[in-house]
MIDOSE-1310 file (N, C-alpha, C; in nm, 2 decimals, decimal comma, always signed):
residues 96
mfca	+17,48/+11,20/+21,98/+17,59/+11,22/+21,89/+17,55/+11,32/+21,78; +17,43/+11,31/+21,72/+17,39/+11,40/+21,62/+17,35/+11,54/+21,69; +17,30/+11,53/+21,81/+17,26/+11,65/+21,87/+17,38/+11,74/+21,90; +17,49/+11,68/+21,94/+17,61/+11,76/+21,97/+17,66/+11,82/+21,84
akqq	+17,66/+11,75/+21,73/+17,71/+11,80/+21,61/+17,61/+11,91/+21,56; +17,48/+11,89/+21,58/+17,38/+11,99/+21,54/+17,41/+12,12/+21,61; +17,44/+12,12/+21,74/+17,47/+12,24/+21,81/+17,59/+12,31/+21,76; +17,69/+12,23/+21,72/+17,81/+12,29/+21,67/+17,79/+12,36/+21,53
avna	+17,71/+12,30/+21,45/+17,68/+12,35/+21,32/+17,53/+12,38/+21,32; +17,49/+12,50/+21,37/+17,35/+12,53/+21,38/+17,28/+12,55/+21,24; +17,36/+12,59/+21,14/+17,30/+12,61/+21,01/+17,29/+12,48/+20,93; +17,33/+12,37/+20,99/+17,32/+12,24/+20,92/+17,18/+12,20/+20,89
rsic	+17,15/+12,16/+20,77/+17,01/+12,13/+20,73/+16,98/+11,99/+20,72; +17,09/+11,90/+20,71/+17,06/+11,76/+20,69/+17,16/+11,68/+20,77; +17,12/+11,55/+20,79/+17,20/+11,46/+20,86/+17,32/+11,43/+20,77; +17,31/+11,43/+20,64/+17,42/+11,41/+20,55/+17,54/+11,51/+20,58
yllc	+17,50/+11,63/+20,60/+17,60/+11,74/+20,63/+17,67/+11,70/+20,76; +17,59/+11,66/+20,86/+17,65/+11,63/+20,99/+17,74/+11,51/+20,98; +17,70/+11,41/+20,91/+17,78/+11,29/+20,89/+17,91/+11,32/+20,82; +17,91/+11,41/+20,72/+18,03/+11,45/+20,65/+18,12/+11,52/+20,74
kmra	+18,07/+11,61/+20,82/+18,15/+11,69/+20,92/+18,21/+11,60/+21,02; +18,14/+11,50/+21,07/+18,19/+11,41/+21,17/+18,30/+11,32/+21,11; +18,28/+11,28/+20,98/+18,39/+11,20/+20,92/+18,51/+11,28/+20,90; +18,50/+11,41/+20,86/+18,61/+11,49/+20,84/+18,69/+11,51/+20,97
qenk	+18,62/+11,51/+21,08/+18,69/+11,53/+21,21/+18,76/+11,40/+21,25; +18,70/+11,28/+21,21/+18,76/+11,15/+21,25/+18,88/+11,13/+21,17; +18,88/+11,16/+21,04/+19,00/+11,13/+20,96/+19,10/+11,25/+20,95; +19,08/+11,34/+21,03/+19,18/+11,45/+21,05/+19,19/+11,54/+20,93
tldy	+19,08/+11,55/+20,85/+19,08/+11,64/+20,73/+19,09/+11,78/+20,77; +19,01/+11,81/+20,88/+19,01/+11,95/+20,92/+19,14/+12,00/+20,98; +19,21/+11,91/+21,05/+19,34/+11,94/+21,10/+19,44/+11,97/+20,99; +19,43/+11,89/+20,88/+19,52/+11,90/+20,77/+19,49/+12,04/+20,70
ldgl	+19,36/+12,07/+20,68/+19,33/+12,20/+20,62/+19,37/+12,32/+20,71; +19,36/+12,30/+20,84/+19,40/+12,41/+20,93/+19,55/+12,43/+20,93; +19,63/+12,33/+20,90/+19,77/+12,33/+20,89/+19,82/+12,40/+20,77; +19,74/+12,41/+20,66/+19,78/+12,47/+20,54/+19,77/+12,63/+20,55
ekke	+19,83/+12,69/+20,45/+19,81/+12,84/+20,44/+19,67/+12,87/+20,40; +19,62/+12,98/+20,43/+19,48/+13,02/+20,40/+19,45/+13,01/+20,25; +19,54/+13,06/+20,17/+19,52/+13,06/+20,02/+19,52/+12,92/+19,97; +19,61/+12,83/+20,02/+19,61/+12,69/+19,98/+19,48/+12,62/+20,02
sdni	+19,44/+12,64/+20,14/+19,32/+12,57/+20,19/+19,20/+12,61/+20,12; +19,19/+12,74/+20,09/+19,08/+12,80/+20,01/+19,07/+12,74/+19,87; +19,19/+12,72/+19,81/+19,20/+12,66/+19,68/+19,15/+12,52/+19,68; +19,19/+12,44/+19,78/+19,15/+12,30/+19,79/+19,00/+12,29/+19,81
lmqv	+18,95/+12,38/+19,90/+18,80/+12,38/+19,93/+18,72/+12,41/+19,80; +18,77/+12,51/+19,72/+18,70/+12,55/+19,60/+18,70/+12,43/+19,50; +18,81/+12,36/+19,49/+18,82/+12,24/+19,40/+18,72/+12,13/+19,45; +18,71/+12,11/+19,58/+18,62/+12,01/+19,63/+18,48/+12,05/+19,61
iqvg	+18,45/+12,17/+19,62/+18,31/+12,22/+19,60/+18,27/+12,20/+19,45; +18,36/+12,23/+19,36/+18,34/+12,21/+19,22/+18,32/+12,06/+19,19; +18,40/+11,97/+19,24/+18,38/+11,83/+19,22/+18,25/+11,78/+19,27; +18,21/+11,83/+19,39/+18,08/+11,79/+19,44/+17,96/+11,84/+19,36
qkqr	+17,97/+11,96/+19,30/+17,87/+12,01/+19,21/+17,86/+11,93/+19,09; +17,97/+11,89/+19,03/+17,97/+11,81/+18,91/+17,91/+11,67/+18,94; +17,94/+11,61/+19,06/+17,88/+11,48/+19,09/+17,73/+11,49/+19,11; +17,69/+11,60/+19,17/+17,54/+11,62/+19,19/+17,47/+11,63/+19,06
rkrk	+17,53/+11,71/+18,97/+17,47/+11,73/+18,83/+17,46/+11,60/+18,76; +17,57/+11,52/+18,76/+17,57/+11,39/+18,69/+17,47/+11,29/+18,75; +17,46/+11,29/+18,89/+17,36/+11,21/+18,95/+17,22/+11,25/+18,92; +17,19/+11,38/+18,91/+17,06/+11,43/+18,87/+17,03/+11,39/+18,73
ikqn	+17,12/+11,40/+18,64/+17,10/+11,36/+18,50/+17,07/+11,21/+18,49; +17,15/+11,13/+18,56/+17,12/+10,99/+18,56/+16,99/+10,95/+18,62; +16,95/+11,02/+18,73/+16,82/+10,99/+18,79/+16,71/+11,03/+18,69; +16,72/+11,14/+18,62/+16,62/+11,18/+18,53/+16,61/+11,08/+18,41
eqed	+16,72/+11,03/+18,36/+16,72/+10,93/+18,26/+16,65/+10,80/+18,30; +16,68/+10,76/+18,42/+16,62/+10,64/+18,48/+16,47/+10,66/+18,49; +16,43/+10,78/+18,54/+16,29/+10,81/+18,55/+16,22/+10,80/+18,41; +16,29/+10,86/+18,31/+16,23/+10,86/+18,18/+16,22/+10,72/+18,13
dklk	+16,32/+10,64/+18,15/+16,31/+10,50/+18,11/+16,19/+10,42/+18,18; +16,17/+10,45/+18,31/+16,06/+10,38/+18,38/+15,93/+10,43/+18,32; +15,92/+10,55/+18,29/+15,79/+10,60/+18,23/+15,77/+10,54/+18,09; +15,87/+10,53/+18,01/+15,86/+10,48/+17,88/+15,82/+10,33/+17,89
nsrq	+15,88/+10,25/+17,98/+15,85/+10,11/+18,00/+15,71/+10,09/+18,04; +15,66/+10,18/+18,14/+15,53/+10,16/+18,18/+15,43/+10,20/+18,08; +15,46/+10,30/+17,99/+15,37/+10,33/+17,88/+15,36/+10,21/+17,78; +15,48/+10,15/+17,75/+15,48/+10,03/+17,66/+15,40/+9,92/+17,72
erql	+15,41/+9,89/+17,85/+15,33/+9,79/+17,91/+15,18/+9,81/+17,91; +15,15/+9,94/+17,93/+15,00/+9,98/+17,92/+14,95/+9,96/+17,78; +15,03/+10,00/+17,68/+14,99/+9,98/+17,54/+14,97/+9,83/+17,51; +15,06/+9,75/+17,55/+15,05/+9,61/+17,53/+14,92/+9,55/+17,59
leks	+14,90/+9,59/+17,72/+14,78/+9,54/+17,79/+14,65/+9,59/+17,72; +14,65/+9,71/+17,67/+14,54/+9,76/+17,60/+14,51/+9,69/+17,47; +14,62/+9,67/+17,40/+14,62/+9,60/+17,27/+14,56/+9,45/+17,29; +14,61/+9,38/+17,39/+14,56/+9,25/+17,42/+14,42/+9,25/+17,46
rrrn	+14,38/+9,35/+17,54/+14,24/+9,35/+17,58/+14,15/+9,38/+17,46; +14,19/+9,47/+17,37/+14,11/+9,49/+17,25/+14,10/+9,37/+17,17; +14,21/+9,30/+17,15/+14,21/+9,17/+17,07/+14,11/+9,07/+17,13; +14,12/+9,06/+17,27/+14,03/+8,97/+17,33/+13,88/+9,01/+17,31
lkll	+13,85/+9,13/+17,32/+13,72/+9,18/+17,30/+13,67/+9,15/+17,16; +13,76/+9,17/+17,06/+13,73/+9,15/+16,92/+13,70/+9,00/+16,90; +13,78/+8,91/+16,96/+13,75/+8,77/+16,95/+13,62/+8,73/+17,01; +13,59/+8,79/+17,12/+13,46/+8,76/+17,19/+13,34/+8,80/+17,10
tyhi	+13,35/+8,92/+17,04/+13,24/+8,97/+16,96/+13,22/+8,88/+16,83; +13,33/+8,83/+16,78/+13,32/+8,74/+16,66/+13,26/+8,61/+16,70; +13,28/+8,56/+16,82/+13,23/+8,43/+16,85/+13,08/+8,43/+16,90; +13,04/+8,55/+16,93/+12,90/+8,56/+16,97/+12,80/+8,57/+16,86
């Protein structure tokens, strides 16, 4: 199934691209776009491309924020562990 789609779209670089193309064929999106005038279909495609770019940008920003939060949390955990280890060492040195 993927091999046939790959041959039709030789420049496809990902399985995601192939899946989207197959979905578009299944739900008759391509037939709909072919039925429109060239100017209209180009306008729709440009709008779709812009929406996709915005979604990718938002997702990238969200992923970066999540990664920053993970790093911040791990730093805080390491600081707490280091602080408790120092406290334990201090207590041990006082009791000796």
